[in-house]
C-alpha positions as CSV (number, residue, x, y, z in Angstrom):
1,M,110.6,122.5,73.7
2,S,113.0,124.5,75.9
3,G,111.4,127.7,77.2
4,E,108.0,126.7,76.0
5,T,105.1,126.8,78.5
6,L,103.1,123.5,78.3
7,T,99.7,122.5,79.5
8,L,100.2,119.4,81.5
9,G,97.3,117.3,82.2
10,V,98.0,115.6,85.6
11,L,96.3,112.5,86.9
12,P,97.4,111.2,90.4
13,L,96.5,107.6,90.8
14,G,96.3,105.8,94.2
15,R,94.5,103.1,96.1
16,P,92.9,103.3,99.6
17,T,94.5,100.0,100.7
18,F,97.8,101.8,101.0
19,D,99.1,104.5,103.4
20,V,96.9,107.3,102.2
21,A,98.3,110.0,104.5
22,F,101.9,109.1,103.3
23,A,100.6,109.1,99.6
24,E,99.1,112.5,100.1
25,E,102.4,113.8,101.5
26,M,104.2,112.5,98.4
27,L,101.6,113.8,96.1
28,A,101.9,117.4,97.6
29,G,105.7,117.2,96.9
30,M,105.3,116.0,93.4
31,M,102.7,118.8,92.6
32,A,105.0,121.4,94.1
33,D,107.8,120.1,91.8
34,L,105.5,120.3,88.7
35,K,104.3,123.8,89.6
36,A,108.0,124.8,89.9
37,T,108.6,124.1,86.3
38,G,106.5,127.0,85.3
39,H,104.2,124.9,83.1
40,H,100.4,125.3,83.3
41,L,98.8,122.4,85.3
42,V,95.4,121.1,84.8
43,G,93.7,118.3,86.6
44,P,93.0,117.3,90.3
45,E,95.5,117.7,93.1
46,K,94.0,114.9,95.0
47,L,94.4,111.1,94.7
48,L,92.1,109.5,92.2
49,M,91.1,106.3,94.0
50,D,88.7,104.7,91.5
51,A,87.6,104.6,87.9
52,A,84.7,107.1,88.2
53,S,86.8,109.8,89.7
54,T,89.6,109.2,87.2
55,E,87.2,109.3,84.2
56,A,85.7,112.5,85.4
57,A,89.2,114.0,85.8
58,M,90.1,112.8,82.3
59,A,87.0,114.5,80.8
60,D,87.9,117.8,82.5
61,I,91.5,117.7,81.2
62,K,90.4,116.7,77.7
63,V,88.5,120.0,77.1
64,K,91.6,122.0,78.2
65,N,93.7,120.7,75.3
66,P,96.7,119.4,77.2
67,D,100.2,119.2,75.6
68,R,101.3,116.2,77.7
69,I,99.6,113.9,80.1
70,I,101.4,113.0,83.3
71,I,100.3,110.1,85.4
72,L,101.4,110.4,89.0
73,Q,101.9,106.7,90.2
74,V,101.7,107.7,93.9
75,T,100.7,104.1,95.2
76,F,100.4,100.8,93.5
77,T,97.5,100.5,90.9
78,D,96.8,98.0,88.4
79,A,97.2,99.1,84.7
80,A,93.5,99.4,83.8
81,M,93.2,103.2,84.2
82,T,96.7,103.8,82.8
83,C,95.7,102.0,79.6
84,R,92.3,103.9,79.6
85,I,94.3,107.1,79.9
86,A,96.7,106.1,77.1
87,D,93.8,105.3,74.8
88,A,92.0,108.5,75.5
89,F,94.9,110.9,75.0
90,A,97.2,110.9,71.8
91,E,99.3,113.5,73.5
92,P,102.8,112.4,74.9
93,L,102.5,110.4,78.0
94,S,104.7,110.4,81.2
95,I,104.5,108.4,84.4
96,W,106.1,109.5,87.6
97,A,106.4,106.8,90.5
98,V,107.8,107.4,93.9
99,P,110.1,105.2,96.0
100,E,109.7,104.8,99.7
101,P,112.2,104.3,102.5
102,R,113.2,100.6,103.5
103,L,112.2,100.9,107.1
104,G,111.3,97.1,107.7
105,G,107.6,98.0,107.9
106,R,104.7,97.6,105.4
107,L,105.0,98.6,101.8
108,R,103.2,101.9,102.3
109,L,103.0,102.9,98.6
110,N,104.4,100.0,96.3
111,A,104.4,102.5,93.5
112,F,107.2,100.9,91.6
113,C,105.1,97.8,91.1
114,G,102.4,100.1,89.6
115,L,105.0,101.5,87.2
116,N,106.2,98.0,86.3
117,L,102.5,96.9,85.4
118,A,102.1,100.0,83.4
119,S,105.3,99.5,81.3
120,H,104.2,96.0,80.5
121,A,100.7,97.0,79.5
122,L,101.8,100.0,77.5
123,G,104.5,97.9,75.9
124,L,101.8,95.3,74.7
125,R,100.0,98.4,73.1
126,D,103.2,99.8,71.4
127,R,102.7,103.0,73.5
128,L,105.9,104.7,74.3
129,F,106.2,107.0,77.2
130,S,108.6,108.9,79.4
131,W,109.0,108.1,83.0
132,R,110.8,108.8,86.2
133,Y,111.2,106.9,89.5
134,A,112.3,109.5,92.0
135,A,111.2,111.1,95.3
136,P,109.7,114.5,95.3
137,H,112.3,117.3,95.2
138,T,114.8,115.1,93.3
139,P,116.5,117.1,90.4
140,G,115.7,115.9,86.9
141,I,112.0,116.4,86.3
142,E,112.7,118.2,83.0
143,T,114.0,114.9,81.5
144,M,110.6,113.4,82.0
145,L,108.9,116.3,80.3
146,A,111.2,116.1,77.3
147,E,109.5,115.5,73.9
148,T,111.2,112.1,73.2
149,P,110.0,109.1,75.1
150,M,112.6,107.7,77.4
151,V,111.6,104.1,76.9
152,V,113.9,102.3,74.5
153,P,112.4,98.7,73.8
154,L,114.9,95.9,74.4
155,V,115.2,93.5,71.6
156,P,115.4,89.8,72.6
157,E,118.3,88.0,71.0
158,A,118.6,84.4,69.9
159,S,120.2,82.2,72.5
160,Q,123.8,81.0,71.5
161,A,123.8,78.3,74.0
162,D,124.1,74.5,73.3
163,P,120.5,73.3,73.3
164,S,121.3,69.7,74.4
165,A,120.9,70.3,78.1
166,G,118.0,72.5,77.6
167,A,116.3,69.9,75.5
168,T,116.3,67.6,78.6
169,L,114.7,70.5,80.7
170,L,112.1,71.1,78.0
171,A,111.2,67.5,77.8
172,G,110.8,67.3,81.6
173,L,108.4,70.2,81.5
174,S,106.2,68.7,78.8
175,G,103.0,67.1,80.3
176,K,103.4,69.2,83.5
177,S,99.9,70.6,84.6
178,I,98.9,73.8,86.2
179,A,95.7,74.4,88.0
180,R,94.4,77.9,87.5
181,I,91.9,78.9,90.3
182,G,90.0,82.0,89.4
183,A,90.7,84.6,86.9
184,H,93.5,87.2,87.0
185,P,92.5,90.6,88.3
186,D,91.4,93.4,85.9
187,G,94.3,95.6,84.9
188,F,96.9,92.8,85.3
189,D,97.9,92.3,81.7
190,T,101.0,90.7,83.2
191,C,99.0,87.6,84.2
192,A,97.1,87.1,80.9
193,Y,97.9,83.8,79.1
194,D,97.0,81.7,76.2
195,S,96.9,78.1,77.1
196,A,97.5,76.8,73.5
197,E,100.5,79.0,73.2
198,L,101.9,77.8,76.6
199,A,101.4,74.2,75.4
200,R,103.1,74.8,72.1
201,L,106.0,76.4,73.9
202,T,106.5,74.1,76.8
203,G,104.2,71.2,76.6
204,M,102.5,72.3,79.8
205,K,98.7,72.2,80.1
206,V,96.3,74.3,82.2
207,S,93.0,73.3,83.9
208,G,90.7,76.0,85.1
209,F,88.8,76.1,88.3
210,E,86.7,78.7,90.2
211,L,87.5,80.0,93.7
212,P,84.3,78.7,95.3
213,E,85.5,75.1,94.6
214,L,88.8,75.8,96.6
215,F,86.9,77.5,99.4
216,A,84.3,74.6,99.6
217,R,87.3,72.1,99.8
218,A,88.8,74.1,102.5
219,R,85.6,74.4,104.6
220,S,85.0,70.7,104.4
221,T,88.5,69.7,105.6
222,P,88.5,67.5,108.7
223,E,89.2,69.3,111.9
224,S,91.8,66.8,112.8
225,A,93.8,67.5,109.7
226,A,93.7,71.3,110.3
227,R,95.0,70.7,113.9
228,A,97.7,68.5,112.7
229,L,98.9,71.1,110.1
230,K,98.8,73.8,112.7
231,A,101.1,71.9,115.0
232,E,103.5,71.0,112.1
233,V,103.7,74.7,111.0
234,G,104.1,75.8,114.6
235,D,107.3,73.7,115.0
236,H,109.3,76.2,112.7
237,L,107.2,79.3,112.8
238,S,107.0,81.6,115.7
239,G,104.1,83.8,116.7
240,M,101.2,81.5,115.6
241,D,99.4,82.3,118.8
242,K,99.5,86.0,118.2
243,V,97.2,86.0,115.1
244,D,93.5,85.5,114.9
245,Q,92.9,81.8,115.5
246,A,89.7,81.5,113.4
247,E,91.4,83.3,110.4
248,L,94.5,81.1,110.9
249,D,92.5,77.9,110.9
250,R,90.8,79.1,107.6
251,S,94.2,79.9,106.1
252,L,95.7,76.4,106.9
253,R,92.6,74.8,105.4
254,L,93.5,76.4,102.1
255,K,96.8,74.5,102.2
256,L,94.9,71.2,102.8
257,A,92.5,72.1,100.0
258,L,95.3,72.6,97.6
259,D,96.9,69.3,98.7
260,G,93.6,67.6,98.0
261,M,93.3,69.3,94.5
262,K,96.8,68.2,93.7
263,A,96.1,64.6,94.8
264,D,92.9,64.4,92.7
265,G,94.2,66.2,89.6
266,G,97.9,65.4,89.6
267,F,98.8,69.1,89.4
268,D,102.4,70.2,89.5
269,A,101.7,74.0,90.1
270,F,98.9,76.3,91.0
271,A,98.0,79.9,89.7
272,I,95.6,81.3,92.3
273,R,93.6,84.5,92.3
274,C,94.6,85.4,95.8
275,W,92.9,88.6,96.4
276,P,90.5,90.1,97.2
277,E,88.1,87.1,97.5
278,T,90.3,84.9,99.7
279,F,89.9,87.7,102.3
280,T,86.5,89.2,101.5
281,E,84.6,86.1,100.7
282,Y,86.5,83.2,102.5
283,G,88.3,85.0,105.3
284,G,91.9,83.8,105.3
285,A,95.1,84.3,103.3
286,V,96.5,81.9,100.9
287,C,100.0,83.4,101.2
288,G,101.3,81.1,103.9
289,P,99.9,78.0,102.2
290,A,101.6,79.2,98.9
291,S,105.0,79.3,101.0
292,M,104.3,75.7,102.2
293,M,103.4,74.4,98.7
294,G,106.6,76.0,97.3
295,E,108.7,74.4,100.0
296,G,107.2,71.1,98.9
297,R,108.1,71.7,95.3
298,V,104.5,72.5,94.2
299,P,104.9,76.2,93.2
300,C,102.0,78.7,93.6
301,A,101.7,81.8,91.6
302,C,99.5,84.6,93.0
303,E,97.0,86.7,90.9
304,A,96.3,83.7,88.8
305,D,99.6,84.3,86.9
306,V,99.8,81.1,84.8
307,Y,103.1,82.1,83.1
308,G,104.5,82.8,86.5
309,A,103.6,79.3,87.7
310,A,105.1,77.9,84.5
311,T,108.3,80.0,85.1
312,Q,108.6,78.6,88.6
313,L,108.3,75.0,87.3
314,L,111.1,75.8,84.7
315,L,113.4,77.3,87.4
316,Q,112.6,74.6,89.9
317,A,113.7,72.0,87.3
318,A,116.8,74.0,86.4
319,S,117.8,74.6,89.9
320,D,116.4,71.4,91.8
321,Q,115.4,73.8,94.5
322,P,112.3,75.5,95.8
323,V,111.5,78.8,94.0
324,F,109.9,82.1,95.0
325,L,107.8,84.3,92.7
326,V,108.8,87.8,93.5
327,D,107.8,91.4,92.9
328,L,110.6,93.8,92.3
329,V,109.5,96.7,94.5
330,D,112.5,99.1,94.6
331,L,115.8,99.9,92.8
332,D,118.0,102.5,94.6
333,A,120.9,103.8,92.5
334,S,122.5,105.5,95.6
335,D,122.7,102.1,97.4
336,D,123.1,100.1,94.1
337,T,120.6,97.5,95.2
338,G,117.0,96.4,94.6
339,V,114.4,94.9,96.9
340,V,112.4,91.8,95.9
341,W,109.4,91.1,97.9
342,H,106.1,89.3,98.2
343,C,103.4,89.5,100.9
344,G,104.7,86.4,102.8
345,Q,105.1,83.4,100.6
346,A,108.7,82.5,100.1
347,P,109.6,79.0,100.9
348,V,110.9,78.9,104.5
349,S,114.2,77.4,103.4
350,M,115.0,80.8,101.9
351,A,114.9,82.5,105.3
352,D,118.1,84.0,106.7
353,P,119.3,81.4,109.1
354,D,120.0,84.0,111.8
355,V,116.4,85.0,111.9
356,V,113.4,83.1,113.2
357,A,110.5,83.0,110.7
358,R,107.4,84.4,112.2
359,A,103.6,84.2,111.5
360,T,102.0,87.5,110.4
361,I,99.1,89.1,108.8
362,H,98.6,90.6,105.3
363,T,99.6,94.2,105.6
364,N,96.6,95.6,103.6
365,R,93.9,92.9,104.4
366,K,95.0,92.2,108.0
367,M,94.5,88.4,107.9
368,P,96.8,85.5,108.5
369,L,98.6,83.3,107.6
370,L,101.7,84.9,106.2
371,F,105.4,84.0,106.8
372,E,107.8,86.8,107.7
373,F,111.6,86.8,107.3
374,P,114.4,88.4,105.3
375,L,115.9,86.3,102.6
376,K,119.1,84.6,103.2
377,P,122.4,85.8,101.5
378,G,123.9,84.1,98.5
379,P,123.9,84.2,94.7
380,V,120.5,84.2,93.1
381,T,119.0,83.7,89.6
382,F,115.8,85.4,88.3
383,V,113.9,84.4,85.2
384,R,110.6,85.1,83.5
385,L,109.0,83.2,80.8
386,S,107.7,86.4,79.3
387,Q,105.2,87.8,76.8
388,A,106.6,91.3,77.0
389,R,105.7,93.6,74.0
390,G,103.7,90.7,72.6
391,Q,106.7,88.4,71.9
392,Q,107.5,85.2,73.8
393,S,111.0,85.4,75.3
394,L,113.0,84.4,78.3
395,I,114.1,87.3,80.5
396,I,117.0,86.5,82.9
397,A,119.0,88.3,85.6
398,R,121.7,87.3,88.1
399,G,122.5,88.8,91.4
400,E,123.7,88.5,95.0
401,M,121.2,88.5,97.9
402,L,122.8,90.6,100.7
403,K,122.6,90.0,104.4
404,R,120.5,93.0,105.4
405,E,117.8,93.8,107.7
406,M,114.2,93.1,106.4
407,A,113.4,95.9,104.0
408,F,109.6,95.5,104.1
409,T,107.2,93.2,106.1
410,G,106.4,89.9,104.5
411,T,109.3,88.0,102.7
412,S,111.8,90.3,101.2
413,G,115.5,90.6,100.3
414,V,117.9,93.2,99.2
415,V,119.8,92.1,96.0
416,K,122.8,93.5,94.2
417,F,122.3,92.7,90.5
418,E,125.1,92.1,88.1
419,R,124.3,95.5,86.5
420,P,124.2,98.7,88.5
421,A,120.8,99.5,89.9
422,Q,120.2,102.5,87.7
423,Q,120.8,100.4,84.6
424,M,118.5,97.6,85.9
425,L,115.8,100.1,86.6
426,E,116.0,101.4,82.9
427,R,116.2,97.9,81.5
428,V,113.2,96.6,83.6
429,I,111.1,99.4,82.1
430,D,112.5,99.3,78.6
431,S,111.9,95.5,78.5
432,G,108.3,95.8,79.5
433,L,108.9,92.9,81.9
434,E,106.0,91.4,83.9
435,H,106.0,92.3,87.6
436,H,106.5,88.6,88.7
437,M,110.0,87.0,88.3
438,A,110.9,83.6,89.7
439,L,113.9,83.4,92.0
440,A,116.1,80.5,93.0
441,Y,119.4,80.4,94.8
442,G,122.6,79.6,92.7
443,D,123.7,80.5,89.3
444,H,121.4,78.8,86.8
445,V,121.8,81.1,83.7
446,A,123.7,78.6,81.6
447,A,120.8,76.0,82.0
448,L,118.2,78.5,81.2
449,E,120.0,79.8,78.1
450,S,120.2,76.2,77.0
451,F,116.5,75.8,77.6
452,A,115.8,79.0,75.6
453,A,117.9,77.6,72.7
454,A,116.0,74.2,72.8
455,A,112.6,76.0,73.0
456,G,113.5,78.5,70.3
457,L,113.0,81.4,72.7
458,P,115.0,84.6,72.3
459,V,116.6,85.9,75.5
460,V,116.9,89.3,77.3
461,H,119.5,89.6,79.9
462,L,118.5,92.4,82.3
């Protein structure tokens, strides 16, 4: 393909809940780099913020007979439109996502997470693609435009561990119950599940509820209970008086509602559709309540991620510690580190002891209660009970959480993985890993490998 002028169909995807001005700056740089290749570009040079504008751009590109389709993952988006694009075009597909500086502020783009969702969704569809994760004006754009896809699917391997210890873990999980509250968001194939398959694999069972039931429970919580919880949380969280008090009250009531559901149903974990309805219909965040529940050994998975909740229960049993369901939001080869993050729901025992945890608001939805702190240093284990590429497997990684300043608002930590960051980046995309992994402090890989052997699960080591 060297020297050949191609027609590149370009689709820049974004969401208005992120930093649009910064996204437009990144997009301008990406477009300049694409134009500098000398190829013929077709498609809009503005962010496509919704399905209607994306569909219109796709139709316009279609009639111009592109040689390759390039999705510019400028901010986070779910994978719905990526899959629609992949279905509509048989031509080779590329995805370019951009990193952002770790400045201690909000995640302004969160584009890597969008790439992560896309790689999982395309992996389920056996659609190979080329990709890059690089800032504008970084050399190497030609590699993404090469004819051969860069994704090399990882093949899970049978665990060689002794299954005896894992059999005890597996037996302990059997009969555990997860309450799923609401459905996972559209475009989040990472959070889809089959309750019968999960039961066959682990013995766990899932009960479904709708969000209005959680909201009704929260609203009916006695005033005295809400006041008592506020006082309790204020003992170890600064800044409670600096957030909207009515929204704070509603958020705390979600914690009490979850407590009530646990007491009534005997649930061991929750998988909750956390956005947008907790903000738009109820008026308070469930992130802080999820942190508190996790600290109490009742893990909560956001985005109604049932397999995420199941993974948390597994790692909690293997580690005998609270766990944290994280997004991997950056991998930086130059620093040889990654960043794991979530809005503000890590168990507070994971806070760096030199930092006072504080109350904050959701960066996109602007409501409390979220917890904010950098994660403490120490060895960590990551795991995901995965359905990547349509195959059940256990995906495991090890690393060391470093003592660093907070990379992004919420709860985040800078981690040095066992493998170099560039290799981790490639293996995360190649594996088709879901965007949520469970994290616990300590090295629990041997126990997890033994569990995989007992459960008959093949393993991928990132």
